[in-house]
N, C-alpha and C positions, 0 to 999 in steps of 0.2 A: 470187872472190866480191865479194872487198874491191877487186877490179881495178873494176869494174860500182857498184858504190856509190859509188868516186871519182868515176868518169864519172859517171858521173848528178848528183852532185852538179857536178860540174863543171861538165855541162850546166846544171841550173837556175841557181845564181848566175849566169852567162854569160850567158840570158835575163832573169834580173831585171835585170842591170850595163845591157842594150841596153833594155830597158824604162825605167828610169831613163834613160838617154838621149835616150832619146828625149822623153821626158814631160817633162826638161830643155829638148831642142831645143820644142818646141809649144808651152810656158810660153813662152819668150822670144819667138815667132813671136806670139802670141796680144799680149805688150805692146806690141809695134812696130806690130803692128794697134791698137791701141786708144791708142797714141802718134800716129800717124800721122792716126785719125778726128780726134783730139782737135783739133792741126792745122789739119786740113779746115774742123772746124766753126770754130774761130778766124780761118781765113782768108775764111772765104765773111759773119763776120760784117764782117768791115772789108770787104768788098764790098760789105755794104749798106748799109753806114754813107757808101762813098765814093759809092758811087749816091746817096744822099739829099743828098749837100754837094752832089754835081755838077745835080743837078734845082734843088737850094735856087738854086747860081749861077748856071742857066742861067733860073730862073723870067723873064717877062716885067717885073716887079718889080725885079729885082734888076740885067736889064740896062738898065731905065731909069734906073738909078740908076748905073751907070757910063757910059751916055751923057753925064748930068749933069753927073757928076767932070769927064769928058774935056773936052766944053765950057765946064766951065768954068776947067778947067787951061790951054787953050787963051786963054783970054779975057783971061788974067792975066800 
């Protein structure tokens, strides 16, 4: 009778420890996913900012200013 009780106790303890290990791994994976999502959002914001900067620099007015500046530099 004692043997069965101890075997059941060991089995319950093993299941509980396995459950804790699985939950710990699950939380670590969720933390990694959250970090990756944060970094992706940051990169998307950087991309949008850089695209706006490229559009600003490629605008006809800006290109005209650069062209005028280059002409002025050549004549000097």
